[in-house]
C-alpha positions in Angstrom: -20.0 -94.3 3.8 -23.0 -94.6 2.0 -23.4 -90.6 1.9 -19.8 -90.2 0.7 -20.8 -93.1 -2.4 -23.6 -91.7 -3.5 -22.1 -88.1 -3.6 -19.5 -89.5 -5.5 -21.7 -90.7 -8.2 -23.6 -87.2 -8.2 -20.6 -85.4 -8.9 -19.6 -88.4 -12.2 -22.5 -88.2 -13.4 -22.5 -83.9 -13.2 -19.1 -84.8 -15.2 -20.4 -87.0 -17.6 -23.7 -83.8 -18.2 -21.0 -81.8 -18.9 -19.4 -83.7 -21.4 -22.6 -84.3 -23.3 -23.1 -80.4 -23.3 -19.8 -80.2 -24.7 -20.4 -82.4 -27.6 -23.7 -80.7 -28.2 -22.0 -77.2 -28.6 -19.1 -78.8 -30.8 -22.3 -79.8 -33.0 -23.8 -76.4 -32.5 -20.8 -74.6 -33.5 -20.2 -77.2 -36.2 -23.8 -76.9 -37.5 -23.5 -72.6 -37.6 -20.1 -72.5 -39.2 -20.6 -75.5 -42.0 -24.2 -74.7 -42.5 -24.9 -78.6 -42.7 -27.7 -80.0 -40.0 -26.3 -81.8 -37.2 -28.8 -82.2 -35.2 -27.8 -81.3 -31.8 -31.4 -80.3 -30.5 -31.8 -84.5 -30.8 -28.9 -84.8 -27.8 -31.1 -83.6 -25.1 -32.5 -87.3 -25.7 -29.5 -89.9 -24.6 -28.8 -87.0 -21.7 -32.6 -87.2 -20.5 -32.4 -91.1 -20.9 -28.8 -91.3 -18.9 -30.5 -88.6 -15.9 -33.2 -91.1 -16.0 -31.3 -94.2 -15.6 -28.7 -92.0 -13.1 -31.6 -91.3 -10.9 -33.2 -94.4 -10.9 -30.4 -96.1 -9.0 -30.0 -93.0 -6.5 -33.5 -93.4 -5.2 -33.6 -97.3 -5.5 -29.9 -96.9 -3.0 -28.7 -99.5 -5.9 -25.0 -100.4 -6.8 -26.3 -99.6 -10.8 -26.5 -103.0 -11.2 -29.0 -105.5 -11.6 -32.2 -103.5 -12.1 -33.7 -103.9 -15.5 -35.6 -100.7 -15.9 -32.1 -98.4 -15.3 -29.8 -100.8 -16.8 -32.4 -100.5 -19.9 -32.4 -96.7 -19.1 -28.8 -96.3 -19.1 -27.7 -99.0 -22.1 -30.4 -96.8 -24.6 -28.9 -93.6 -23.0 -25.8 -94.7 -24.0 -26.4 -96.2 -27.4 -28.3 -92.8 -28.5 -25.0 -90.5 -27.4 -22.7 -93.3 -29.3 -25.0 -93.2 -32.7 -24.7 -89.3 -32.4 -21.4 -88.8 -31.8 -20.0 -91.3 -34.9 -22.5 -89.7 -36.5 -21.3 -86.0 -35.9 -18.0 -87.5 -36.7 -18.5 -89.3 -40.2 -19.6 -85.7 -40.7 -17.3 -83.8 -39.6 -14.7 -85.7 -40.9 -16.4 -86.2 -44.6 -16.7 -90.1 -44.1 -20.1 -90.8 -46.0 
């Protein structure tokens, strides 16, 4: 049963990385078509932090709670991803 849990965790994190890649492609497309800088290359930082956090928990065979290092990696990646998404949204909708 533990193996099934880890497979599902890996699958869900794969889906999350695909969604981050889509966000990066949207930012890339917007940058190329509008001529405004979006900083889409910086999206690699939250992706790496989230991947490191997930890998940390998988290596510890934890349930994604209670490990300060893993929690900080996931929090940092999520916070940076939120900031990037908000910035991209504001840029694309013309809010300043």
